[in-house]
C-alpha positions, -999 to 999 in steps of 0.1 A, spaced: 562 -315 122 567 -351 140 528 -358 136 533 -350 96 564 -374 95 548 -402 118 518 -400 92 539 -406 63 556 -432 77 526 -450 87 511 -446 51 543 -462 39 539 -492 64 508 -499 50 522 -503 15 550 -521 26 530 -546 44 507 -549 11 539 -562 -5 543 -585 25 509 -598 18 516 -604 -18 548 -624 -8 573 -602 -20 607 -606 -8 611 -572 7 618 -588 39 651 -597 30 677 -580 50 692 -555 23 656 -546 16 649 -539 54 681 -520 50 666 -498 24 633 -491 40 653 -476 69 675 -454 47 642 -442 31 625 -434 66 655 -415 78 658 -394 41 621 -385 44 624 -375 77 654 -354 73 638 -336 41 608 -327 66 628 -313 92 657 -296 75 644 -285 39 639 -246 37 606 -247 17 571 -261 25 568 -298 25 536 -320 30 545 -355 41 517 -377 22 530 -357 -12 564 -369 -7 553 -404 2 529 -402 -29 556 -392 -55 581 -419 -41 556 -445 -47 547 -432 -82 585 -436 -88 585 -471 -75 554 -481 -93 571 -466 -128 594 -492 -126 569 -520 -129 543 -516 -161 524 -488 -174 491 -496 -153 502 -502 -117 493 -469 -99 491 -456 -67 454 -437 -59 453 -408 -36 422 -399 -17 408 -380 -44 415 -406 -72 403 -435 -51 370 -417 -47 366 -407 -82 371 -441 -95 347 -456 -72 323 -432 -81 326 -440 -118 329 -476 -111 295 -474 -92 276 -457 -122 260 -431 -102 267 -398 -83 251 -368 -67 249 -336 -84 235 -310 -107 233 -331 -143 256 -310 -163 288 -316 -187 311 -290 -183 345 -279 -198 369 -252 -202 364 -232 -231 385 -197 -235 395 -202 -200 361 -201 -186 343 -228 -167 311 -234 -195 283 -259 -196 287 -280 -227 251 -299 -220 228 -301 -195 214 -337 -188 182 -343 -196 155 -348 -168 181 -334 -141 181 -304 -118 202 -284 -141 176 -292 -171 148 -283 -156 159 -252 -143 167 -241 -178 209 -241 -176 220 -242 -213 247 -253 -235 272 -222 -234 264 -209 -203 292 -197 -180 298 -204 -146 316 -176 -130 312 -184 -94 301 -217 -75 289 -210 -36 301 -174 -39 336 -186 -48 348 -174 -82 356 -203 -109 386 -181 -128 414 -200 -127 401 -235 -114 410 -266 -133 379 -289 -143 382 -314 -117 381 -290 -90 350 -273 -104 336 -307 -107 342 -317 -73 325 -285 -60 294 -292 -80 291 -327 -67 280 -336 -32 255 -352 -11 220 -359 -25 195 -335 -13 222 -305 -4 222 -277 -19 246 -254 -44 244 -219 -56 259 -212 -90 262 -178 -108 260 -180 -144 269 -156 -176 249 -161 -205 252 -145 -238 229 -115 -244 225 -106 -208 244 -79 -188 245 -98 -154 248 -130 -143 219 -154 -135 217 -169 -99 207 -205 -95 202 -224 -61 201 -261 -70 193 -293 -47 217 -320 -56 202 -354 -71 214 -386 -79 227 -385 -114 232 -420 -132 266 -418 -150 253 -440 -178 278 -459 -200 252 -467 -227 250 -434 -239 235 -438 -272 212 -462 -284 187 -460 -318 176 -475 -349 201 -465 -377 180 -480 -403 149 -503 -407 162 -531 -389 198 -521 -376 200 -511 -344 229 -492 -332 242 -490 -293 276 -471 -282 290 -483 -249 317 -456 -236 331 -474 -208 319 -503 -184 309 -496 -147 286 -516 -126 255 -508 -144 265 -515 -180 254 -548 -188 218 -541 -174 220 -505 -198 230 -528 -225 200 -553 -221 176 -526 -217 190 -509 -248 183 -541 -267 148 -543 -253 142 -509 -266 154 -515 -301 139 -551 -301 105 -532 -298 114 -511 -328 120 -540 -348 159 -545 -346 169 -573 -364 208 -567 -365 231 -551 -340 263 -527 -343 280 -526 -311 300 -496 -310 330 -498 -285 352 -473 -303 374 -454 -275 359 -472 -247 389 -475 -220 372 -505 -202 362 -508 -168 348 -532 -145 358 -567 -156 321 -587 -142 303 -562 -164 324 -572 -196 312 -607 -188 279 -602 -181 276 -579 -214 290 -610 -233 264 -633 -217 237 -615 -239 252 -629 -268 268 -661 -261 257 -697 -251 255 -706 -211 292 -713 -197 313 -701 -228 346 -689 -217 349 -652 -220 383 -645 -204 410 -661 -180 437 -645 -162 470 -659 -152 497 -643 -130 527 -649 -109 505 -668 -80 480 -696 -87 453 -677 -69 452 -656 -99 446 -681 -120 407 -673 -129 384 -682 -155 352 -662 -164 325 -677 -182 290 -666 -193 264 -669 -160 232 -672 -181 219 -646 -161 203 -625 -190 182 -632 -222 207 -643 -249 199 -626 -281 210 -649 -315 206 -619 -337 237 -609 -360 263 -587 -342 290 -565 -354 313 -547 -328 331 -514 -340 365 -512 -326 396 -487 -327 429 -482 -311 409 -465 -281 391 -497 -272 408 -511 -242 406 -536 -214 368 -549 -208 359 -538 -243 387 -560 -256 376 -589 -236 338 -587 -252 357 -581 -286 381 -607 -280 355 -635 -267 330 -628 -296 356 -634 -323 374 -662 -306 340 -681 -305 328 -666 -340 296 -652 -325 305 -616 -343 322 -599 -370 348 -576 -354 353 -543 -374 374 -512 -373 410 -510 -360 436 -530 -338 426 -521 -301 450 -506 -276 461 -539 -260 454 -536 -221 454 -565 -209 467 -561 -173 445 -570 -140 448 -544 -114 438 -558 -79 431 -527 -59 442 -529 -22 429 -502 3 456 -485 22 452 -460 50 440 -425 46 413 -435 18 441 -444 -3 446 -475 -24 471 -492 -45 462 -506 -79 486 -531 -84 493 -552 -116 486 -591 -103 478 -610 -137 470 -606 -173 441 -612 -196 437 -640 -221 411 -643 -247 394 -678 -250 414 -690 -278 448 -681 -254 457 -650 -268 472 -626 -243 453 -587 -248 484 -570 -235 510 -556 -255 544 -552 -251 554 -521 -230 591 -521 -231 592 -489 -249 567 -467 -237 568 -441 -263 558 -471 -286 531 -484 -263 513 -452 -259 515 -445 -295 500 -481 -304 529 -488 -324 536 -524 -313 501 -543 -313 492 -576 -329 497 -580 -368 493 -609 -392 526 -631 -390 528 -627 -350 519 -659 -330 490 -677 -342 458 -691 -321 427 -707 -334 388 -697 -330 364 -723 -321 361 -730 -356 396 -734 -365 401 -699 -379 435 -681 -373 439 -653 -355 470 -633 -339 483 -627 -306 508 -601 -297 488 -576 -281 451 -561 -286 425 -578 -310 430 -575 -346 395 -569 -365 381 -595 -387 376 -564 -414 400 -535 -409 382 -501 -416 404 -471 -413 389 -439 -395 392 -411 -417 416 -381 -409 404 -350 -397 421 -321 -416 445 -303 -389 428 -270 -393 397 -286 -381 412 -299 -352 426 -264 -344 392 -248 -348 373 -275 -325 404 -269 -297 399 -231 -300 363 -234 -293 353 -220 -323 324 -245 -333 312 -247 -301 307 -210 -295 293 -202 -331 268 -231 -325 256 -216 -289 249 -183 -306 236 -198 -337 212 -221 -317 201 -192 -294 191 -171 -323 174 -200 -340 146 -213 -319 126 -226 -345 155 -250 -356 143 -283 -371 160 -316 -359 168 -325 -395 188 -294 -396 215 -292 -423 240 -262 -424 237 -244 -458 263 -224 -474 249 -193 -458 257 -209 -427 291 -219 -434 300 -185 -447 287 -170 -413 310 -193 -394 339 -187 -419 335 -149 -414 333 -158 -374 366 -172 -374 381 -146 -394 368 -121 -369 381 -142 -340 413 -142 -356 411 -180 -357 416 -177 -394 430 -155 -418 409 -145 -448 435 -163 -469 428 -196 -448 392 -190 -447 389 -189 -486 412 -221 -488 390 -240 -462 360 -231 -485 373 -244 -517 386 -280 -501 356 -304 -506 370 -329 -483 374 -304 -453 338 -290 -460 325 -322 -454 340 -324 -420 331 -287 -413 294 -293 -422 292 -325 -401 310 -308 -369 289 -278 -374 255 -298 -375 264 -318 -345 274 -289 -325 243 -267 -332 219 -295 -329 234 -304 -297 232 -270 -284 194 -269 -291 183 -301 -284 209 -317 -265 240 -342 -271 217 -373 -281 206 -354 -310 239 -340 -321 252 -375 -320 225 -392 -341 226 -363 -365 262 -374 -376 268 -410 -371 246 -421 -400 275 -401 -420 306 -420 -401 324 -435 -428 336 -467 -404 297 -470 -394 286 -471 -431 314 -493 -441 308 -517 -412 272 -523 -425 285 -540 -453 296 -570 -437 262 -579 -419 261 -608 -444 289 -624 -426 275 -616 -392 244 -633 -400 265 -665 -413 283 -665 -380 253 -661 -362 235 -689 -379 264 -714 -376 271 -706 -339 236 -713 -327 228 -743 -353 
């Protein structure tokens, strides 16, 4: 018991030490008194509380409560969260090469990643992992499962897989390999001359991945680029700067930071490390685009290098400095704010957290005005407001529910398994739609009346066919093929293409 108390107090002392290093006024007498009160309370709880208590968890919970008083993004990273963050930022991990999720309460393979150990051994979308190294997966959360599937490079893991149509599980012993956690998931030609690149986040390899993708598309005669940053939550700041370096002149301001201390006053400019592209660029953003993705969009907009289209971005412009603590934990503490080259603060107001997470208090016309390089007015107040606002279409509630219930995924896995000769240009016809509808009724996800109403709604049927095509092609050929099959029908993408004339004008003026 005493050892647990001492360990907890040592952890707390380390955190207080960080506060001292940051110049906090916790050294004042009253705060010393409060700290003594806290340690006494912790000792009493661990000594006398009748239930089981873990000192580190008590400290973690109290730290979380303290940080909630600061801002939405300062947070404490326990050892598991800190390790996960470092793996994501590194852009690589050692594992099997499968994307898994929980479907109907079961650990299910969503897709194997091409070229990985799992893919080479024939693991398929829809396979249910029933055990890992002999331990059942039933009741486990997805984080626990992923943690067990990953491990040191070269180590082995045994998994039991149940596959539709088989009476007994299949046993696989797989040697873990380094798996690249790519952030440039998709890059292909949308049409003759138009390249498309999707960046899902910013990790340590993003800029190089983007440059490689651009080189590949240039080999296919790309003349203009649609850069998709929708739902990109951000990541490594330096990678956002290097990604922007591919499109801006050397030495251009990308972002600057301002905080309480002079040491937080930093400027980030394009380093001219990468070959610059002068082609027309459109950047597609939405309310899920945050942090590093907002830095890229804001810099390209302020320098009038690209046309930003879509919806106002999230507005996360707080700089987190990560301080390592004892026990392999860390403190991600807000120490500054991001500003675009024109001076706009990216961070939205977070005084009302409900509005903040709903995205209800972002930048809008009529807010504080700033000027781009060529004197055009842009607005501050949080996030990046697009040059051309393009609303995303609403997905019918019924379709959301069917997706959440796994109806599309399960149907697609069965359908792809029964149609090995499926073509890559597959389109679900009326017969396929009827079969899907009947399966939903059979599984009691729809009533016969609801299924009939769904088939009569033209708008809903367009969504249904799109999702069916994506899921079936993903199950048969992999997620890349499924994604490519639907992106050309994406309403925002198609509307964005109409603005390449403006993008060409901006590129011409920028490089004149």
